[in-house]
MARKELO-519092 format. One record per residue (C-alpha): x, y, z; residue in three letters. Coordinates in steps of 0.02 Angstrom, whole numbers, plus 32768, in hexadecimal, padded with zeros to 4 digits. Layout:
# MARKELO-519092
pt px X&py Y&pz Z&aa Ala .
...
END
This chain:
# MARKELO-519092
pt px 83C1&py 7E0B&pz 7E35&aa Met .
pt px 83C8&py 7ECA&pz 7E46&aa Thr .
pt px 8331&py 7F22&pz 7E0C&aa Val .
pt px 8311&py 7FDD&pz 7DD6&aa Glu .
pt px 8273&py 803E&pz 7DAC&aa Met .
pt px 8251&py 80B5&pz 7D22&aa Ile .
pt px 81A7&py 8117&pz 7D23&aa Phe .
pt px 818A&py 816B&pz 7C7C&aa Val .
pt px 8116&py 8206&pz 7C6E&aa Gly .
pt px 812B&py 82B8&pz 7C69&aa Thr .
pt px 808C&py 82C9&pz 7CC7&aa Glu .
pt px 80EC&py 8279&pz 7D61&aa Leu .
pt px 8176&py 82FA&pz 7D4C&aa Leu .
pt px 80EE&py 8389&pz 7D47&aa Leu .
pt px 809B&py 8349&pz 7DE1&aa Gly .
pt px 7FF8&py 832F&pz 7D86&aa Asn .
pt px 7FEB&py 8280&pz 7DCC&aa Ile .
pt px 8037&py 8227&pz 7E60&aa Val .
pt px 80A3&py 819A&pz 7E48&aa Asn .
pt px 804B&py 8112&pz 7EA9&aa Thr .
pt px 8096&py 8090&pz 7E38&aa Asn .
pt px 8141&py 80A6&pz 7E82&aa Gly .
pt px 8103&py 8083&pz 7F34&aa Gln .
pt px 80A7&py 7FE6&pz 7EFB&aa Phe .
pt px 8136&py 7FA3&pz 7E93&aa Leu .
pt px 81B1&py 7FCD&pz 7F1C&aa Ser .
pt px 8154&py 7F70&pz 7FA0&aa Glu .
pt px 8138&py 7EDB&pz 7F31&aa Gln .
pt px 81F5&py 7ECB&pz 7F0F&aa Cys .
pt px 8223&py 7EE1&pz 7FC4&aa Ala .
pt px 81A7&py 7E5D&pz 7FF5&aa Ala .
pt px 8201&py 7DE6&pz 7F7B&aa Met .
pt px 82AD&py 7E0F&pz 7FC0&aa Gly .
pt px 82E1&py 7E6D&pz 7F1B&aa Leu .
pt px 834B&py 7EFE&pz 7F32&aa Pro .
pt px 8321&py 7FA0&pz 7EE2&aa Val .
pt px 83A7&py 802E&pz 7EEF&aa Tyr .
pt px 8368&py 809F&pz 7E6A&aa Tyr .
pt px 82C8&py 80ED&pz 7E27&aa Gln .
pt px 82B9&py 8168&pz 7DA7&aa Thr .
pt px 8227&py 81D5&pz 7D5E&aa Val .
pt px 8248&py 820C&pz 7CAD&aa Val .
pt px 81DD&py 8273&pz 7C33&aa Gly .
pt px 8197&py 823D&pz 7B92&aa Asp .
pt px 8239&py 8264&pz 7B33&aa Asn .
pt px 829D&py 81E8&pz 7AC4&aa Glu .
pt px 834D&py 8222&pz 7AE4&aa Glu .
pt px 8335&py 822C&pz 7BA2&aa Arg .
pt px 82E0&py 818B&pz 7BAB&aa Leu .
pt px 8365&py 8138&pz 7B42&aa Ser .
pt px 83E8&py 8173&pz 7BB9&aa Ala .
pt px 8390&py 8144&pz 7C5F&aa Val .
pt px 8370&py 8094&pz 7C1C&aa Ile .
pt px 842C&py 807D&pz 7BE8&aa Ser .
pt px 8459&py 80C5&pz 7C93&aa Ser .
pt px 83E3&py 8045&pz 7CE4&aa Ala .
pt px 8429&py 7FB7&pz 7C97&aa Phe .
pt px 84DA&py 7FEC&pz 7CC0&aa Ser .
pt px 84B9&py 7FC4&pz 7D6F&aa Arg .
pt px 8424&py 7F5E&pz 7D80&aa Ser .
pt px 83F3&py 7E9D&pz 7D3A&aa Asp .
pt px 833F&py 7ECD&pz 7D24&aa Leu .
pt px 82E1&py 7F76&pz 7D06&aa Ile .
pt px 8224&py 7F89&pz 7D18&aa Ile .
pt px 81E4&py 8015&pz 7CAC&aa Leu .
pt px 812C&py 804E&pz 7CCE&aa Cys .
pt px 80C4&py 80BB&pz 7C57&aa Gly .
pt px 80DA&py 80F3&pz 7BA2&aa Gly .
pt px 808F&py 805E&pz 7B4A&aa Leu .
pt px 7FFA&py 80BA&pz 7B0F&aa Gly .
pt px 7FC9&py 80E4&pz 7A56&aa Pro .
pt px 8005&py 819A&pz 7A50&aa Thr .
pt px 809F&py 81EA&pz 7A0E&aa Glu .
pt px 80E9&py 8205&pz 7AAE&aa Asp .
pt px 80DC&py 814F&pz 7AEF&aa Asp .
pt px 8181&py 8120&pz 7ACB&aa Leu .
pt px 81B1&py 80A9&pz 7B43&aa Thr .
pt px 81AB&py 8000&pz 7AE8&aa Lys .
pt px 8206&py 8046&pz 7A4A&aa Glu .
pt px 8293&py 8098&pz 7AA7&aa Val .
pt px 82AF&py 800B&pz 7B1D&aa Cys .
pt px 82B5&py 7F89&pz 7A8C&aa Ala .
pt px 8329&py 7FF2&pz 7A29&aa Arg .
pt px 839B&py 8010&pz 7ABA&aa Thr .
pt px 83A1&py 7F51&pz 7AD1&aa Met .
pt px 83B7&py 7F32&pz 7A1E&aa Gly .
pt px 8314&py 7ED0&pz 7A07&aa Ile .
pt px 82AB&py 7EE7&pz 7967&aa Glu .
pt px 81EC&py 7F0D&pz 7973&aa Leu .
pt px 8167&py 7ED6&pz 78FA&aa Ala .
pt px 80A5&py 7ED5&pz 78F7&aa Glu .
pt px 8061&py 7E3C&pz 7955&aa Asn .
pt px 7FC2&py 7DF2&pz 7905&aa Ala .
pt px 7F88&py 7DA7&pz 79A6&aa Glu .
pt px 7F95&py 7E58&pz 7A06&aa Val .
pt px 7F41&py 7EA9&pz 7975&aa Arg .
pt px 7EAF&py 7E2E&pz 7978&aa Ala .
pt px 7E98&py 7E42&pz 7A33&aa Glu .
pt px 7E9A&py 7F01&pz 7A1B&aa Leu .
pt px 7E13&py 7EFB&pz 799D&aa Asp .
pt px 7DB1&py 7E80&pz 7A10&aa Ala .
pt px 7DCB&py 7EEB&pz 7AA7&aa Phe .
pt px 7D96&py 7F93&pz 7A52&aa Met .
pt px 7D02&py 7F38&pz 7A04&aa Ser .
pt px 7CC4&py 7EFF&pz 7AB0&aa Arg .
pt px 7CC7&py 7FB5&pz 7AE6&aa Leu .
pt px 7C74&py 7FF4&pz 7A42&aa Lys .
pt px 7D05&py 8062&pz 7A19&aa Met .
pt px 7D56&py 8081&pz 7975&aa Thr .
pt px 7E00&py 804B&pz 795D&aa Val .
pt px 7E73&py 80DE&pz 791A&aa Thr .
pt px 7F10&py 80B9&pz 78C1&aa Glu .
pt px 7F85&py 80EF&pz 794C&aa Asn .
pt px 7F33&py 8066&pz 79C1&aa Asn .
pt px 7F92&py 7FEB&pz 795F&aa Tyr .
pt px 8032&py 8032&pz 799F&aa Lys .
pt px 8010&py 7FC4&pz 7A2E&aa Gln .
pt px 800B&py 7F30&pz 79C6&aa Ala .
pt px 80C3&py 7F47&pz 79AE&aa Met .
pt px 8132&py 7EC0&pz 7A0B&aa Ala .
pt px 81DE&py 7E70&pz 79FD&aa Pro .
pt px 81D9&py 7DFD&pz 7964&aa Arg .
pt px 81A5&py 7D4F&pz 7990&aa Gly .
pt px 816E&py 7D7A&pz 7A3D&aa Ala .
pt px 80D9&py 7D1B&pz 7A81&aa Val .
pt px 8066&py 7D1E&pz 7B1D&aa Tyr .
pt px 80B2&py 7CD0&pz 7BAB&aa Ala .
pt px 8048&py 7CB8&pz 7C44&aa Asp .
pt px 8094&py 7C8E&pz 7CEF&aa Trp .
pt px 8021&py 7C4F&pz 7D82&aa Lys .
pt px 8028&py 7CA9&pz 7E2B&aa Arg .
pt px 8092&py 7C0F&pz 7E6C&aa Asp .
pt px 810E&py 7C2E&pz 7DE3&aa Gly .
pt px 80E0&py 7B9B&pz 7D70&aa Ala .
pt px 80D3&py 7BC5&pz 7CBE&aa Lys .
pt px 8037&py 7BAB&pz 7C5E&aa Asn .
pt px 806C&py 7BD9&pz 7BB2&aa Gly .
pt px 80DD&py 7C38&pz 7B3A&aa Gly .
pt px 816D&py 7BFF&pz 7AD2&aa Glu .
pt px 821E&py 7C4E&pz 7AA2&aa Gly .
pt px 828F&py 7BD1&pz 7B06&aa Gly .
pt px 826D&py 7C17&pz 7BBA&aa Asn .
pt px 8207&py 7BA4&pz 7C39&aa Asp .
pt px 81F3&py 7C2E&pz 7CAD&aa Gly .
pt px 828F&py 7C07&pz 7D09&aa Asn .
pt px 82F1&py 7C7B&pz 7CA6&aa Gly .
pt px 8355&py 7C58&pz 7C0A&aa Pro .
pt px 83D0&py 7BCA&pz 7BFE&aa Ala .
pt px 8448&py 7C34&pz 7B97&aa Asp .
pt px 8447&py 7CEF&pz 7BED&aa Pro .
pt px 8486&py 7D30&pz 7B4A&aa Glu .
pt px 83EF&py 7CF7&pz 7AEC&aa Ala .
pt px 835A&py 7D62&pz 7ABF&aa Asp .
pt px 82B3&py 7D35&pz 7B12&aa His .
pt px 821A&py 7DA9&pz 7AFD&aa Cys .
pt px 816A&py 7D8D&pz 7B3E&aa Phe .
pt px 80C6&py 7DEE&pz 7B40&aa Leu .
pt px 806D&py 7E05&pz 7BD8&aa Leu .
pt px 7FA1&py 7DFD&pz 7BC8&aa Arg .
pt px 7F44&py 7E9F&pz 7C05&aa Asn .
pt px 7E8B&py 7E6C&pz 7C11&aa Pro .
pt px 7E74&py 7F25&pz 7C5D&aa Asn .
pt px 7EB6&py 7F82&pz 7BC8&aa Gly .
pt px 7EF5&py 7F8D&pz 7B1B&aa Thr .
pt px 7FB4&py 7F93&pz 7B38&aa Ala .
pt px 8008&py 7EF1&pz 7B61&aa Pro .
pt px 809D&py 7EE9&pz 7BCF&aa Gly .
pt px 8142&py 7E99&pz 7B96&aa Leu .
pt px 81D8&py 7E3B&pz 7BE4&aa Val .
pt px 8279&py 7E4E&pz 7B73&aa Met .
pt px 8319&py 7DE9&pz 7B93&aa Glu .
pt px 83B8&py 7E06&pz 7B44&aa Arg .
pt px 846D&py 7DEF&pz 7B71&aa Lys .
pt px 8449&py 7DC9&pz 7C27&aa Gly .
pt px 83D5&py 7E63&pz 7C40&aa Lys .
pt px 831E&py 7E6E&pz 7C4C&aa Thr .
pt px 82A0&py 7EFC&pz 7C38&aa Ala .
pt px 81EF&py 7EE3&pz 7C77&aa Val .
pt px 8178&py 7F63&pz 7C25&aa Leu .
pt px 80CF&py 7F8A&pz 7C83&aa Leu .
pt px 8043&py 7FFA&pz 7C55&aa Pro .
pt px 8035&py 809B&pz 7CC0&aa Gly .
pt px 7F82&py 809A&pz 7CFD&aa Pro .
pt px 7F7C&py 8041&pz 7DA5&aa Pro .
pt px 7ED8&py 7FDA&pz 7D76&aa Gly .
pt px 7F3B&py 7F91&pz 7CF0&aa Glu .
pt px 7FEE&py 7F8D&pz 7D33&aa Met .
pt px 7FBE&py 7F35&pz 7DE1&aa Lys .
pt px 7F66&py 7E96&pz 7DA2&aa Pro .
pt px 7FEF&py 7E7C&pz 7D13&aa Met .
pt px 8069&py 7E88&pz 7D99&aa Phe .
pt px 8019&py 7E16&pz 7E16&aa Leu .
pt px 7FE0&py 7DA1&pz 7D9D&aa Glu .
pt px 8071&py 7D90&pz 7D2B&aa Gln .
pt px 810C&py 7DEE&pz 7D4E&aa Val .
pt px 8116&py 7DB9&pz 7E04&aa Lys .
pt px 8116&py 7D0C&pz 7DEC&aa Pro .
pt px 8196&py 7D1D&pz 7D5C&aa Tyr .
pt px 8215&py 7D78&pz 7DCF&aa Leu .
pt px 8201&py 7CF8&pz 7E56&aa Val .
pt px 8225&py 7C66&pz 7DDB&aa Lys .
pt px 82BD&py 7CD4&pz 7D91&aa Lys .
pt px 8307&py 7CF4&pz 7E3B&aa Ser .
pt px 830A&py 7C38&pz 7E64&aa Gly .
pt px 82C9&py 7C5B&pz 7F14&aa Gln .
pt px 821E&py 7C65&pz 7F6D&aa Val .
pt px 8204&py 7D04&pz 7FCA&aa Phe .
pt px 8188&py 7D1A&pz 8054&aa Leu .
pt px 8165&py 7DA8&pz 80C2&aa Ser .
pt px 8101&py 7DD0&pz 815C&aa Ala .
pt px 80DC&py 7E8C&pz 81A1&aa Val .
pt px 80D2&py 7EAB&pz 825A&aa Val .
pt px 806F&py 7F42&pz 8266&aa Lys .
pt px 806F&py 7FB0&pz 8305&aa Ile .
pt px 802B&py 8043&pz 8351&aa Cys .
pt px 8055&py 80BE&pz 83D7&aa Gly .
pt px 8110&py 80B4&pz 83AF&aa Val .
pt px 817E&py 812B&pz 8346&aa Gly .
pt px 81E6&py 80EA&pz 82BB&aa Glu .
pt px 8289&py 810E&pz 8302&aa Ser .
pt px 8252&py 80C3&pz 83B3&aa Ala .
pt px 821E&py 8024&pz 8358&aa Ala .
pt px 82B9&py 8015&pz 82FC&aa Glu .
pt px 8320&py 8028&pz 8397&aa Thr .
pt px 82C0&py 7F97&pz 83DC&aa Arg .
pt px 82E4&py 7F26&pz 834E&aa Val .
pt px 8390&py 7F6D&pz 8315&aa Leu .
pt px 83EC&py 7EC4&pz 8361&aa Asp .
pt px 8379&py 7E5F&pz 82EF&aa Leu .
pt px 839D&py 7ECA&pz 825B&aa Val .
pt px 8451&py 7ECC&pz 826F&aa Asp .
pt px 8468&py 7E14&pz 8287&aa Ser .
pt px 83F6&py 7DC4&pz 8202&aa Gln .
pt px 8409&py 7DC0&pz 814A&aa Thr .
pt px 837C&py 7D41&pz 8130&aa Asn .
pt px 8302&py 7D6C&pz 8161&aa Pro .
pt px 8318&py 7E27&pz 814A&aa Thr .
pt px 82C2&py 7E9E&pz 81B9&aa Ile .
pt px 828D&py 7F55&pz 818E&aa Ala .
pt px 8223&py 7FD9&pz 81D2&aa Thr .
pt px 81AF&py 8052&pz 8182&aa Tyr .
pt px 8155&py 80E6&pz 81BE&aa Ala .
pt px 8096&py 80F0&pz 8199&aa Lys .
pt px 8011&py 816F&pz 81D4&aa Thr .
pt px 8006&py 8150&pz 8281&aa Gly .
pt px 8059&py 80AA&pz 8277&aa Glu .
pt px 80FE&py 804C&pz 825C&aa Val .
pt px 810F&py 7FAC&pz 81ED&aa His .
pt px 818C&py 7F31&pz 820A&aa Ile .
pt px 81B2&py 7ECE&pz 816E&aa Arg .
pt px 81FD&py 7E1B&pz 8182&aa Val .
pt px 8231&py 7DC6&pz 80DE&aa Thr .
pt px 827C&py 7D22&pz 80D0&aa Ala .
pt px 82B8&py 7CBB&pz 803B&aa Ser .
pt px 82D0&py 7C09&pz 8022&aa Gly .
pt px 82C2&py 7B75&pz 7FA0&aa Lys .
pt px 8211&py 7B57&pz 7FD1&aa Thr .
pt px 817B&py 7BB6&pz 801B&aa Lys .
pt px 8189&py 7B43&pz 80B9&aa Glu .
pt px 824C&py 7B77&pz 80CB&aa Asp .
pt px 8222&py 7C2D&pz 80C5&aa Ala .
pt px 819A&py 7C1B&pz 814A&aa Gln .
pt px 8207&py 7BBF&pz 81C4&aa Lys .
pt px 8275&py 7C55&pz 81C4&aa Leu .
pt px 81EF&py 7CDD&pz 81CB&aa Ile .
pt px 8194&py 7C81&pz 8266&aa Lys .
pt px 8205&py 7C9A&pz 82F5&aa Pro .
pt px 8234&py 7D47&pz 82B9&aa Cys .
pt px 8184&py 7D8B&pz 82BC&aa Val .
pt px 8171&py 7D27&pz 835E&aa Lys .
pt px 8201&py 7D87&pz 83A5&aa Glu .
pt px 81B9&py 7E34&pz 836A&aa Leu .
pt px 8106&py 7E0D&pz 83B5&aa Lys .
pt px 815F&py 7DE4&pz 845B&aa Lys .
pt px 81BF&py 7E91&pz 845C&aa Arg .
pt px 812E&py 7F00&pz 8429&aa Phe .
pt px 80A3&py 7EA9&pz 8487&aa Gly .
pt px 7FFE&py 7EFF&pz 8469&aa Asp .
pt px 8051&py 7F83&pz 83F8&aa Asp .
pt px 8041&py 7EFE&pz 8376&aa Val .
pt px 7F96&py 7EFF&pz 8320&aa Tyr .
pt px 7FB3&py 7E81&pz 8299&aa Thr .
pt px 8034&py 7E17&pz 823F&aa Ala .
pt px 7FD1&py 7E0E&pz 81A1&aa Lys .
pt px 7FEF&py 7E7E&pz 810B&aa Pro .
pt px 7F48&py 7E96&pz 80D3&aa Glu .
pt px 7F01&py 7EBF&pz 8184&aa Val .
pt px 7EEB&py 7F7F&pz 81A7&aa Ser .
pt px 7ED8&py 7FCE&pz 8250&aa Leu .
pt px 7E21&py 7FE7&pz 8241&aa Glu .
pt px 7E09&py 7F30&pz 820E&aa Met .
pt px 7E63&py 7EFB&pz 82B1&aa Ala .
pt px 7DEC&py 7F66&pz 8310&aa Val .
pt px 7D4F&py 7F17&pz 82BA&aa Val .
pt px 7D8F&py 7E72&pz 82DC&aa Lys .
pt px 7D99&py 7E86&pz 8395&aa Leu .
pt px 7CF2&py 7EDC&pz 839A&aa Leu .
pt px 7CAF&py 7E3A&pz 834F&aa Asn .
pt px 7D1C&py 7DCB&pz 83B8&aa Lys .
pt px 7CDB&py 7E1B&pz 8461&aa Tyr .
pt px 7C28&py 7E38&pz 841E&aa Asp .
pt px 7C36&py 7EFB&pz 8432&aa Leu .
pt px 7BDE&py 7F82&pz 83DE&aa Thr .
pt px 7C37&py 802C&pz 83BA&aa Met .
pt px 7C09&py 80DD&pz 8397&aa Thr .
pt px 7C7D&py 8172&pz 8368&aa Thr .
pt px 7C70&py 8228&pz 839B&aa Ala .
pt px 7CE4&py 82A0&pz 833A&aa Glu .
pt px 7D0A&py 8349&pz 832E&aa Ser .
pt px 7DAD&py 8377&pz 82D0&aa Cys .
pt px 7DBA&py 82DA&pz 826F&aa Thr .
pt px 7D0B&py 82FA&pz 8224&aa Gly .
pt px 7CD7&py 8240&pz 8215&aa Gly .
pt px 7D84&py 81F8&pz 81DF&aa Met .
pt px 7D81&py 8171&pz 826E&aa Val .
pt px 7CCF&py 813A&pz 823F&aa Ala .
pt px 7CFA&py 8142&pz 8183&aa Ala .
pt px 7D94&py 80C8&pz 81A1&aa Arg .
pt px 7D24&py 804E&pz 8204&aa Leu .
pt px 7C9D&py 804C&pz 8189&aa Val .
pt px 7D20&py 8021&pz 80FE&aa Ser .
pt px 7D29&py 7F71&pz 814A&aa Val .
pt px 7CAD&py 7EF1&pz 8101&aa Pro .
pt px 7C32&py 7EB1&pz 8184&aa Gly .
pt px 7C4A&py 7F49&pz 8204&aa Val .
pt px 7B8A&py 7F5A&pz 8212&aa Ser .
pt px 7B8A&py 7ED4&pz 8289&aa Asp .
pt px 7BEA&py 7F43&pz 8310&aa Val .
pt px 7BE9&py 7FF7&pz 82E0&aa Phe .
pt px 7B57&py 8054&pz 830D&aa Ser .
pt px 7B63&py 8107&pz 82DF&aa Glu .
pt px 7BDC&py 818B&pz 82C7&aa Gly .
pt px 7BC3&py 823E&pz 8308&aa Phe .
pt px 7C1D&py 82D6&pz 82B4&aa Val .
pt px 7C0B&py 8359&pz 833A&aa Thr .
pt px 7C77&py 83EC&pz 82F6&aa Tyr .
pt px 7C23&py 847A&pz 8352&aa Ser .
pt px 7C04&py 8489&pz 840A&aa Asn .
pt px 7B57&py 8499&pz 83E7&aa Lys .
pt px 7B5A&py 83E3&pz 83A1&aa Ala .
pt px 7BB6&py 839E&pz 8429&aa Lys .
pt px 7B3A&py 83E2&pz 84A1&aa Arg .
pt px 7AA7&py 83A4&pz 843E&aa Lys .
pt px 7AD7&py 82FA&pz 8406&aa Phe .
pt px 7B57&py 82C4&pz 8482&aa Leu .
pt px 7B14&py 8316&pz 8521&aa Asp .
pt px 7BC3&py 8377&pz 853B&aa Val .
pt px 7BA7&py 83ED&pz 85CA&aa Ser .
pt px 7BA6&py 84A4&pz 859E&aa Lys .
pt px 7C0A&py 84CC&pz 863B&aa Thr .
pt px 7C95&py 844C&pz 8600&aa Thr .
pt px 7C98&py 84A2&pz 8556&aa Leu .
pt px 7CA6&py 8554&pz 85A6&aa Lys .
pt px 7D20&py 8528&pz 8629&aa Lys .
pt px 7D99&py 84AF&pz 85D3&aa Tyr .
pt px 7D6B&py 84D6&pz 8519&aa Thr .
pt px 7D48&py 8446&pz 849B&aa Ala .
pt px 7DF4&py 841D&pz 8487&aa Val .
pt px 7E10&py 83D0&pz 8535&aa Ser .
pt px 7E13&py 8329&pz 8585&aa Ala .
pt px 7D6A&py 8358&pz 85DE&aa Glu .
pt px 7D14&py 836C&pz 853B&aa Ala .
pt px 7D59&py 82D7&pz 84EF&aa Ala .
pt px 7D1B&py 8272&pz 858E&aa Lys .
pt px 7C6E&py 82B4&pz 8589&aa Glu .
pt px 7C6F&py 8294&pz 84C4&aa Met .
pt px 7C9C&py 81E3&pz 84D8&aa Ala .
pt px 7C1C&py 81BB&pz 8563&aa Ile .
pt px 7B91&py 8227&pz 850C&aa Gly .
pt px 7BB1&py 81AF&pz 8466&aa Gly .
pt px 7B95&py 811B&pz 84CA&aa Val .
pt px 7AF2&py 8151&pz 851E&aa Phe .
pt px 7ABA&py 81A6&pz 847B&aa Ala .
pt px 7ABA&py 810A&pz 841D&aa Asn .
pt px 7AB9&py 8079&pz 84A8&aa Asp .
pt px 7B5A&py 8036&pz 846B&aa Ser .
pt px 7BE2&py 7FD0&pz 84C3&aa Asp .
pt px 7C65&py 8059&pz 84A8&aa Met .
pt px 7C8B&py 80FC&pz 845A&aa Cys .
pt px 7D2F&py 8151&pz 841C&aa Val .
pt px 7D33&py 820D&pz 841D&aa Ser .
pt px 7DA6&py 828C&pz 83CB&aa Val .
pt px 7DB2&py 8344&pz 83E4&aa Thr .
pt px 7E4E&py 83B2&pz 83BE&aa Gly .
pt px 7E98&py 8443&pz 8352&aa Leu .
pt px 7ECC&py 840B&pz 82A7&aa Ala .
pt px 7EF4&py 84C1&pz 8274&aa Gly .
pt px 7F36&py 851C&pz 8218&aa Pro .
pt px 7EE5&py 859E&pz 8289&aa Asp .
pt px 7EAD&py 85B2&pz 8339&aa Gly .
pt px 7F47&py 857D&pz 8399&aa Ala .
pt px 7F62&py 85CA&pz 844C&aa Thr .
pt px 7FF0&py 85BB&pz 84C6&aa Pro .
pt px 7F7A&py 853E&pz 8524&aa Glu .
pt px 7F43&py 84E8&pz 8491&aa Val .
pt px 7FC8&py 84D1&pz 840A&aa Pro .
pt px 7FAD&py 8496&pz 8358&aa Leu .
pt px 7F97&py 83D6&pz 8358&aa Gly .
pt px 7F57&py 83C9&pz 840A&aa Arg .
pt px 7ED4&py 833B&pz 83FD&aa Val .
pt px 7E7C&py 82DD&pz 8488&aa Tyr .
pt px 7E3C&py 8237&pz 8463&aa Ile .
pt px 7DB8&py 81DF&pz 84DE&aa Gly .
pt px 7D7A&py 812A&pz 84E2&aa Cys .
pt px 7CE9&py 80F0&pz 8553&aa Cys .
pt px 7CD4&py 8039&pz 8557&aa Leu .
pt px 7C51&py 7FED&pz 85CF&aa Lys .
pt px 7C56&py 8076&pz 864B&aa Gly .
pt px 7D1A&py 8097&pz 8644&aa Lys .
pt px 7D4F&py 8132&pz 85FE&aa Thr .
pt px 7E07&py 8153&pz 85C4&aa Val .
pt px 7E42&py 81F2&pz 857A&aa Val .
pt px 7EE9&py 820D&pz 852A&aa Lys .
pt px 7F4A&py 82B5&pz 84F4&aa Glu .
pt px 7FA2&py 82B4&pz 844F&aa Tyr .
pt px 8016&py 8336&pz 8400&aa Asn .
pt px 8020&py 8320&pz 8342&aa Phe .
pt px 8088&py 8378&pz 82C4&aa Thr .
pt px 8064&py 8397&pz 820B&aa Gly .
pt px 7FE3&py 83F4&pz 81A4&aa Asn .
pt px 7F2E&py 83ED&pz 81BD&aa Arg .
pt px 7F0B&py 8351&pz 8161&aa Glu .
pt px 7F9F&py 82F7&pz 81B2&aa Lys .
pt px 7F62&py 831F&pz 8260&aa Ile .
pt px 7EBC&py 82E3&pz 823F&aa Arg .
pt px 7EF8&py 8244&pz 81EE&aa Glu .
pt px 7F6A&py 821E&pz 828B&aa Leu .
pt px 7ED4&py 8241&pz 82F7&aa Ala .
pt px 7E67&py 81C7&pz 82A6&aa Ala .
pt px 7EF2&py 8140&pz 82B3&aa Ser .
pt px 7F12&py 8164&pz 8369&aa Ala .
pt px 7E4F&py 815C&pz 838E&aa Ala .
pt px 7E4A&py 80AC&pz 8338&aa Leu .
pt px 7EDD&py 8074&pz 839C&aa Asp .
pt px 7E9A&py 80B1&pz 843E&aa Leu .
pt px 7E01&py 804F&pz 841E&aa Ala .
pt px 7E68&py 7FBC&pz 83F9&aa Arg .
pt px 7EC5&py 7FC4&pz 84A0&aa Arg .
pt px 7E31&py 7FEA&pz 8502&aa Cys .
pt px 7DE0&py 7F51&pz 84C5&aa Ile .
pt px 7E75&py 7EE5&pz 84E9&aa Leu .
pt px 7E90&py 7F2C&pz 8597&aa Glu .
pt px 7DDF&py 7F08&pz 85CD&aa Gln .
pt px 7DAD&py 7E74&pz 856B&aa Cys .
pt px 7E4C&py 7E09&pz 854C&aa Lys .
pt px 7E43&py 7D66&pz 859E&aa Gly .
pt px 7D83&py 7D69&pz 85A2&aa Lys .
END
């Protein structure tokens, strides 16, 4: 089953909002092993939207349309898609009643254009699929496994407890359109709770994914180390993705049952862990780098402090985003000026004058000073030149020194990042967390 995505909204074309829905839906489809060959962004224009839908159906089995389900005149997705597929719309009494109830709870007046959202394919009913793919309700000749007659029409409404516009699934002549609202807060839960299990059942396969997340290895180098696996396997499939300061290797397998898919994934993940060793910080999609660091701190009963200059608290911010971090995170110092480095971290005035703040020596003293300032077990320090100004032949833009002092042993590493100011700072924060992780593993592993 080939999937295509269409994102509707002139605001997307103008750059007024970022299409985060595209990233989310693409990742979800990839995790289910559903190939997506095309994505299109189209404005709120009836003629162009109709052409894009027709083109998508000429090469794909299923299209996901996102946006344009609202009450205003420029919300055209449902009407244009239904007309293109030859499906008649009529006001749905249940949707209208739910719309009235929703607006009443918010103490808002229903205007006439709101009832535009109550238009639905004639005879369509709400069909709710559980996460495991089993169907709770709904009629129309479809039990959730796809229509017995691929030429028949099957249309279902998707509940939207977070907004006023219901989603839609429209099946006709072997083609399927899934219509989702544009706001991420409405689209994501609707997809996860209702569309995802529908797609799993429709494909007739169970898809499972694992993500092996690594640090300290670039995407090209990571791909080279797994190229033989990529070239030789079709199930599971292996793909590398570059993230900020990380590389994720997604392993996706399909099978008749969840257990079948797990059996295919397990040896592949084991092989990846063997090849990358301590470069791997997790094989769980939901675990972030900062979560992995906090887990290690808890495991070895360590407390941590941060001492940051160019990152301005980004390392500390990522750590405190992890629930329960208060048990292991002591304090974060943002010592941007030389004066602050001397005052709070006891960095030597001589060191700053002789080597400058962007130096291995300064990073070392910042890390040591952070430990003593808070009586913690370890401290990670960051100092560097994020730009855009200040570069010299000796200290180029993107030069960053990161130090880690753990129980009396201090390590300092030099990094040379590329990109704009924000990118350099993000890369430095990721590198700092990774260095902390590696230092803990090196000194505490096996204890």
